[in-house]
KEKE-3310 file (N, C-alpha, C; in steps of 0.2 Angstrom, whole numbers, plus 5000, padded with zeros to 4 digits):
npx = (5014:5008:5010:5017:5017:5023:5025:5038:5045:5058:5071:5073:5074:5058:5052:5062:5064:5050:5047:5057:5052:5039:5041:5050:5041:5034:5041:5044:5032:5024:5019:5033:5031:5032:5039:5040:5046:5043:5050:5063:5072:5071:5079:5090:5084:5087:5098:5092:5084:5094:5101:5094:5089:5078:5068:5067:5056:5057:5047:5031:5029:5017:5007:5016:5027:5022:5020:5011:4997:4992:5003:5012:5003:4997:5010:5015:5006:5010:5024:5023:5026:5016:4998:4990:4990:4996:4992:5000:5004:5017:5019:5014:5013:5013:5007:5006:4994:4988:4993:4986:4973:4971:4973:4962:4952:4956:4955:4941:4934:4937:4939:4941:4942:4952:4951:4958:4953:4963:4973:4979:4995:5007:5023:5040:5052:5065:5058:5064:5061:5062:5060:5042:5038:5028:5017:5019:5017:5004:4998:5001:4994:4981:4982:4986:4982:4972:4957:4956:4946:4931:4934:4947:4959:4972:4979:4976:4970:4970:4964:4963:4959:4951:4950:4955:4960:4966:4963:4972:4977:4984:4997:4997:4989:4970:4957:4959:4959:4947:4941:4946:4940:4927:4927:4929:4919:4907:4910:4906:4913:4919:4920:4928:4928:4942:4945:4943:4952:4965:4978:4981:4992:4995:5008:5010:5012:5019:5007:4999:4993:4976:4975:4977:4982:4975:4963:4963:4963:4950:4941:4944:4938:4924:4912:4895:4883:4881:4883:4893:4912:4917:4920:4922:4909:4903:4907:4904:4906:4910:4924:4924:4930:4931:4934:4925:4913:4903:4890:4886:4872:4872:4877:4867:4859)
npy = (5075:5066:5062:5047:5039:5029:5018:5007:4991:4982:4978:4964:4946:4939:4951:4960:4958:4960:4972:4979:4977:4981:4995:4998:4997:5007:5019:5016:5020:5032:5049:5049:5047:5056:5049:5045:5040:5032:5026:5026:5021:5007:4991:4992:5001:5016:5014:5008:5017:5029:5023:5024:5036:5042:5051:5049:5047:5048:5037:5039:5030:5019:5010:4995:4998:4999:5005:5021:5025:5037:5046:5046:5051:5064:5071:5068:5076:5087:5088:5084:5087:5087:5089:5078:5065:5048:5037:5022:5004:4996:4984:4983:4981:4992:4995:5004:5009:5014:5026:5033:5029:5037:5051:5053:5052:5063:5074:5075:5076:5088:5087:5069:5053:5039:5021:5007:4990:4976:4962:4947:4940:4926:4931:4927:4931:4945:4957:4962:4972:4972:4978:4974:4970:4973:4968:4955:4951:4955:4945:4934:4937:4934:4922:4914:4924:4930:4938:4947:4953:4963:4972:4973:4986:4995:5005:5022:5035:5052:5069:5084:5089:5080:5071:5077:5075:5061:5045:5036:5022:5007:5003:4989:4982:4977:4987:5002:5005:5004:5014:5026:5026:5027:5039:5049:5046:5051:5063:5066:5066:5061:5045:5034:5020:5012:5000:4994:4999:5002:4991:4984:4976:4964:4957:4941:4937:4932:4930:4939:4935:4936:4948:4956:4969:4970:4971:4982:4991:4989:4993:5006:5010:5005:4999:5000:4986:4973:4982:4983:4985:5001:4998:4993:4992:5003:5013:5028:5032:5026:5021:5016:5004:5011:5022:5031:5037:5031:5033:5025:5014:5017:5031:5038:5040)
npz = (4930:4940:4957:4964:4979:4992:5006:5011:5015:5023:5011:5010:5009:5001:4999:4994:4980:4975:4980:4971:4960:4958:4961:4950:4940:4941:4937:4924:4919:4908:4905:4915:4930:4947:4961:4978:4993:5008:5023:5028:5038:5037:5032:5020:5013:5011:5004:4992:4989:4986:4976:4965:4964:4971:4982:5000:5014:5034:5043:5054:5068:5075:5088:5094:5085:5072:5056:5053:5044:5041:5042:5030:5020:5025:5024:5011:5004:5008:5002:4988:4972:4962:4958:4958:4965:4971:4982:4985:4987:4990:4983:4971:4954:4940:4924:4907:4905:4916:4917:4908:4913:4923:4918:4910:4920:4927:4917:4917:4930:4943:4957:4963:4969:4962:4959:4956:4953:4961:4955:4958:4958:4958:4958:4956:4953:4947:4939:4922:4913:4899:4882:4879:4890:4899:4891:4892:4905:4908:4901:4908:4921:4915:4912:4925:4935:4949:4955:4968:4978:4981:4991:4993:4992:4982:4978:4977:4969:4968:4968:4977:4994:5003:5012:5026:5042:5045:5053:5066:5056:5058:5046:5033:5038:5041:5035:5034:5022:5017:5025:5019:5005:5011:5017:5006:4999:5010:5010:4996:4986:4968:4966:4957:4947:4939:4934:4921:4913:4919:4925:4939:4946:4959:4968:4974:4991:5008:5017:5030:5045:5053:5068:5083:5080:5068:5072:5079:5070:5063:5075:5075:5061:5065:5060:5059:5065:5054:5042:5028:5024:5014:4997:4980:4975:4980:4970:4961:4950:4934:4922:4908:4895:4883:4885:4890:4901:4913:4923:4939:4947:4962:4960:4954:4964)
capx = (5006:5005:5015:5016:5020:5023:5029:5042:5049:5066:5074:5075:5069:5054:5051:5067:5062:5043:5047:5060:5047:5034:5044:5053:5036:5031:5047:5043:5027:5026:5026:5036:5027:5037:5039:5042:5047:5043:5053:5071:5074:5071:5085:5091:5079:5090:5102:5089:5081:5100:5103:5088:5089:5071:5069:5064:5057:5056:5040:5029:5025:5011:5008:5021:5030:5020:5019:5004:4994:4991:5009:5014:4996:4999:5018:5015:5001:5015:5031:5022:5027:5009:4991:4989:4993:4992:4995:5000:5007:5024:5020:5009:5015:5007:5008:5006:4988:4986:4992:4980:4966:4971:4973:4956:4947:4958:4952:4934:4933:4940:4941:4941:4945:4951:4954:4957:4955:4969:4973:4985:5000:5014:5030:5044:5060:5065:5056:5070:5059:5064:5053:5037:5039:5021:5012:5020:5015:4998:4996:5002:4988:4976:4982:4986:4981:4965:4953:4956:4939:4928:4936:4955:4961:4979:4981:4971:4972:4966:4964:4959:4962:4945:4952:4955:4963:4965:4966:4979:4978:4990:4999:4998:4982:4963:4951:4961:4957:4940:4939:4948:4934:4920:4928:4928:4909:4904:4912:4903:4919:4917:4923:4929:4932:4944:4948:4943:4957:4970:4981:4983:4995:4998:5013:5009:5017:5018:5000:4998:4986:4971:4978:4976:4983:4970:4956:4964:4961:4943:4940:4944:4933:4919:4906:4889:4883:4878:4886:4899:4914:4916:4924:4921:4903:4902:4909:4899:4907:4915:4928:4922:4934:4934:4937:4919:4911:4895:4887:4884:4867:4873:4881:4862:4855)
capy = (5075:5062:5059:5041:5038:5023:5015:5002:4986:4981:4975:4958:4940:4940:4958:4964:4957:4962:4980:4982:4975:4986:5002:5000:4997:5015:5021:5014:5025:5037:5052:5047:5050:5058:5044:5047:5035:5032:5022:5026:5016:5000:4988:4993:5006:5021:5013:5007:5025:5032:5020:5025:5044:5044:5055:5044:5051:5043:5036:5040:5023:5019:5003:4990:5001:4998:5012:5023:5026:5044:5051:5048:5054:5071:5073:5068:5082:5095:5089:5080:5090:5087:5092:5072:5061:5042:5032:5014:4998:4994:4977:4985:4982:4996:4996:5010:5010:5018:5035:5034:5030:5044:5056:5052:5055:5071:5078:5074:5079:5093:5083:5062:5048:5034:5017:5001:4983:4973:4956:4944:4936:4925:4933:4924:4935:4952:4959:4965:4978:4973:4979:4968:4966:4973:4963:4948:4952:4955:4938:4932:4938:4931:4915:4911:4928:4928:4943:4947:4954:4969:4976:4975:4992:4995:5011:5027:5041:5058:5076:5087:5087:5080:5067:5079:5071:5052:5042:5032:5016:5005:5000:4982:4977:4979:4992:5008:5005:5005:5021:5032:5026:5029:5046:5051:5045:5055:5072:5068:5065:5057:5039:5030:5013:5013:4994:4991:5003:5001:4987:4984:4967:4962:4952:4937:4937:4929:4932:4942:4933:4943:4948:4961:4975:4971:4971:4988:4996:4988:4997:5014:5009:5006:4999:4997:4980:4971:4986:4982:4991:5002:4996:4995:4991:5010:5017:5031:5032:5019:5023:5012:5002:5015:5029:5034:5038:5029:5034:5018:5016:5021:5036:5041:5042)
capz = (4930:4946:4961:4967:4985:4995:5010:5009:5020:5024:5007:5012:5008:4996:4999:4991:4972:4976:4980:4966:4952:4959:4960:4943:4934:4940:4934:4917:4915:4902:4907:4920:4936:4953:4966:4984:4997:5015:5028:5028:5042:5036:5031:5014:5010:5010:4996:4986:4986:4983:4970:4958:4964:4973:4989:5006:5021:5039:5045:5060:5070:5081:5091:5091:5081:5065:5054:5054:5037:5039:5040:5023:5016:5026:5021:5003:5001:5008:4998:4981:4965:4957:4962:4956:4970:4972:4987:4983:4991:4987:4981:4966:4948:4936:4917:4905:4904:4921:4917:4903:4915:4928:4915:4909:4926:4928:4914:4918:4937:4947:4962:4963:4970:4958:4962:4950:4957:4961:4951:4963:4953:4961:4953:4960:4951:4946:4931:4917:4910:4893:4877:4878:4897:4900:4887:4894:4913:4907:4899:4915:4924:4913:4913:4931:4941:4952:4958:4976:4979:4980:4997:4994:4986:4984:4975:4979:4965:4970:4967:4981:5001:5006:5018:5032:5047:5043:5058:5066:5057:5057:5039:5033:5041:5035:5037:5034:5015:5017:5027:5014:5001:5013:5018:4999:4998:5013:5007:4990:4980:4964:4967:4951:4946:4934:4932:4913:4909:4921:4927:4944:4950:4967:4969:4980:4996:5013:5020:5038:5050:5056:5073:5088:5077:5064:5077:5082:5064:5064:5080:5073:5057:5068:5056:5062:5064:5048:5038:5024:5022:5008:4991:4973:4974:4981:4966:4960:4941:4930:4917:4903:4891:4877:4890:4891:4908:4916:4932:4941:4949:4967:4958:4951:4970)
cpx = (5004:5012:5012:5021:5018:5027:5033:5044:5055:5066:5077:5072:5065:5052:5056:5065:5055:5043:5051:5056:5042:5036:5048:5048:5034:5036:5048:5037:5029:5019:5028:5033:5034:5036:5043:5041:5046:5045:5061:5074:5074:5076:5085:5089:5083:5095:5098:5087:5088:5101:5099:5086:5082:5073:5066:5064:5055:5047:5037:5025:5021:5013:5012:5026:5029:5019:5012:5003:4993:4997:5012:5008:4997:5005:5017:5011:5005:5021:5030:5023:5019:5003:4988:4991:4990:4996:4994:5005:5012:5024:5016:5014:5010:5009:5005:4999:4985:4988:4987:4974:4965:4970:4965:4950:4949:4954:4944:4931:4937:4943:4939:4945:4945:4954:4953:4959:4960:4969:4980:4988:5006:5020:5036:5052:5058:5063:5063:5068:5061:5058:5047:5036:5029:5015:5013:5016:5006:4995:4997:4997:4983:4977:4982:4986:4974:4964:4953:4949:4937:4931:4943:4956:4967:4982:4975:4974:4968:4968:4961:4959:4955:4946:4951:4960:4961:4968:4971:4978:4983:4992:5000:4992:4976:4961:4953:4958:4950:4938:4940:4944:4928:4921:4927:4921:4905:4906:4909:4908:4917:4922:4923:4932:4935:4949:4948:4948:4964:4972:4984:4986:4998:5002:5012:5012:5015:5011:5001:4992:4983:4975:4975:4977:4977:4962:4957:4962:4952:4939:4938:4939:4925:4912:4900:4887:4879:4880:4893:4904:4914:4921:4922:4913:4899:4903:4904:4899:4909:4918:4927:4931:4937:4935:4931:4918:4904:4894:4883:4875:4867:4874:4874:4857:4855)
cpy = (5071:5061:5053:5041:5033:5021:5008:4998:4986:4977:4969:4952:4941:4946:4962:4964:4961:4971:4983:4981:4981:4994:5004:5000:5003:5019:5021:5017:5031:5042:5049:5051:5052:5051:5046:5041:5036:5026:5021:5023:5009:4996:4988:4998:5012:5019:5010:5014:5029:5029:5022:5033:5044:5047:5049:5047:5047:5043:5038:5032:5024:5013:4998:4993:5002:5006:5015:5027:5034:5049:5051:5051:5063:5074:5073:5073:5089:5095:5087:5087:5091:5087:5085:5067:5053:5038:5026:5010:4996:4986:4977:4984:4986:4995:5003:5012:5014:5025:5036:5035:5037:5050:5058:5055:5062:5076:5079:5078:5084:5088:5076:5059:5041:5028:5011:4994:4980:4965:4952:4939:4935:4928:4931:4927:4942:4953:4962:4971:4979:4975:4972:4966:4967:4970:4956:4947:4952:4949:4934:4931:4935:4924:4912:4917:4926:4936:4943:4948:4962:4974:4978:4980:4994:5001:5016:5033:5047:5066:5079:5084:5085:5073:5070:5075:5065:5050:5037:5026:5014:5001:4993:4978:4980:4986:4999:5011:5008:5013:5026:5030:5028:5035:5051:5052:5050:5062:5071:5068:5060:5050:5034:5025:5013:5007:4992:4994:5002:4994:4987:4977:4967:4956:4947:4937:4933:4933:4933:4940:4938:4943:4955:4968:4975:4973:4979:4994:4994:4992:5004:5015:5009:5006:4997:4990:4979:4976:4984:4987:4994:5001:4998:4994:4998:5014:5021:5033:5026:5022:5016:5010:5007:5023:5034:5034:5035:5028:5027:5021:5019:5030:5041:5043:5048)
cpz = (4937:4950:4964:4974:4989:5002:5011:5014:5019:5014:5007:5010:5001:4994:4993:4982:4972:4975:4974:4960:4953:4956:4952:4938:4934:4937:4926:4914:4912:4903:4912:4927:4942:4958:4971:4988:5005:5019:5027:5034:5041:5031:5023:5010:5007:5003:4992:4983:4983:4976:4964:4958:4967:4981:4994:5012:5026:5041:5051:5062:5075:5084:5088:5086:5073:5063:5052:5046:5035:5039:5034:5018:5019:5024:5013:5001:5003:5003:4991:4976:4962:4962:4962:4960:4971:4977:4985:4988:4987:4984:4973:4959:4943:4929:4915:4906:4911:4921:4913:4906:4920:4925:4912:4913:4928:4925:4914:4925:4940:4952:4961:4967:4965:4959:4955:4955:4955:4959:4956:4957:4958:4956:4959:4958:4949:4939:4927:4915:4902:4889:4878:4885:4900:4897:4891:4902:4914:4907:4904:4919:4921:4914:4920:4937:4943:4955:4966:4978:4979:4985:4996:4988:4988:4982:4975:4975:4967:4968:4971:4989:5005:5012:5024:5036:5046:5050:5060:5065:5057:5050:5040:5036:5037:5037:5034:5026:5013:5020:5023:5008:5005:5014:5012:5000:5003:5011:4999:4985:4976:4964:4961:4949:4940:4931:4925:4911:4913:4925:4933:4947:4955:4966:4975:4985:5002:5016:5028:5041:5052:5064:5077:5084:5071:5067:5079:5076:5063:5069:5078:5067:5059:5064:5061:5060:5057:5042:5033:5023:5015:5003:4985:4970:4976:4976:4962:4950:4940:4923:4913:4899:4886:4880:4891:4900:4909:4924:4933:4945:4957:4966:4957:4957:4972)
residu = (MET:ILE:THR:LEU:TYR:THR:THR:VAL:ARG:GLY:PHE:THR:GLY:GLU:TYR:ASP:HIS:ILE:GLN:ARG:ASN:ALA:ILE:GLY:SER:TRP:LEU:GLN:LEU:GLU:PRO:ALA:PRO:GLU:VAL:ILE:LEU:PHE:GLY:ASP:ASP:GLU:PRO:GLY:ALA:GLN:GLU:PHE:ALA:ALA:GLY:ILE:GLY:LEU:PRO:ILE:TYR:PRO:LEU:LYS:ARG:GLY:TRP:LYS:GLY:ILE:PRO:LEU:VAL:ASN:HIS:PRO:ILE:HIS:THR:ALA:ASN:GLY:VAL:ALA:GLY:ASN:GLU:ILE:ARG:CYS:LEU:ILE:ASN:ALA:ASP:ILE:ILE:LEU:THR:ARG:ASP:PHE:ILE:LEU:ALA:ILE:ARG:THR:VAL:ALA:GLU:ARG:PHE:ASP:GLN:PHE:LEU:ALA:ILE:PRO:LYS:ARG:TRP:ASP:LEU:LYS:VAL:SER:ASP:ARG:LEU:ASP:PHE:SER:PRO:GLY:TRP:GLN:GLU:GLU:ILE:ARG:ARG:GLU:VAL:ASP:LYS:ARG:GLY:TRP:TYR:LYS:GLY:PRO:LEU:ALA:ILE:ASP:ALA:PHE:CYS:TYR:ARG:GLY:GLY:PHE:TRP:GLY:GLN:VAL:PRO:ASP:PHE:LEU:MET:GLY:ARG:SER:SER:TRP:ASP:ASN:TRP:LEU:VAL:GLY:LYS:ALA:LEU:LYS:GLU:ARG:ILE:PRO:LEU:VAL:ASP:VAL:SER:ASP:VAL:ALA:THR:CYS:ILE:HIS:GLN:GLU:HIS:HIS:LYS:ARG:ARG:GLN:ASP:GLU:GLU:THR:GLN:HIS:ASN:GLN:ALA:ILE:LEU:ASN:LEU:GLU:PRO:GLY:LYS:ARG:PRO:ALA:GLY:PHE:ALA:ARG:ALA:THR:TRP:HIS:LEU:CYS:GLU:ASP:LEU:THR:PHE:GLU:ARG:THR:LYS:ARG:GLY:LYS:GLN)
# end
């Protein structure tokens, strides 16, 4: 039904258990998605992929050797086995409601970009994926998780090739996610907020400081003075908890 693809870091330090938790959660989804990894030169990445039988591809890198966002997008569009695809960060835990949300959107729209809001949670250990793990982690989010904000987007589920040629944004910095949303809106693609149905959990980790690489991405985004980046406030459709659709005020314009 769906292909999930992501760029991995080295499987070292905190990123070892974070990425194993995230990718492991995707493999628990039903029906099982296709999962494609990028970053075969990262420490431990090939061994991890081989150990769970996933394909892993090289990354194209830009300034300072930082992976480019556009390379996995364009490559996945050529090798994915499903017409519905999802670019997702390798620190995101998903639960079964994610598939329900995307299937519902796909039944309603021929082309779409569906995005779930991100909840941050500190997860210090490996998940064991024993029965009940999904309910347990959602309870943990309710107790001690926090909402990152309307501009933080870590999963982009879509059908249709509306992005075209994606600029050379650097992975792991800001602004590229907002460009993807803004481009979909420019092409008049339905932007669906699925947050009331799909649970998207970001595992909190060491924060990257705002640096010159971030400024590089912001320069590509090239916002007009006073204009805010595209995020959830720009959604044109809302998937409600009862699986009905509500057109937003922006969508009615």
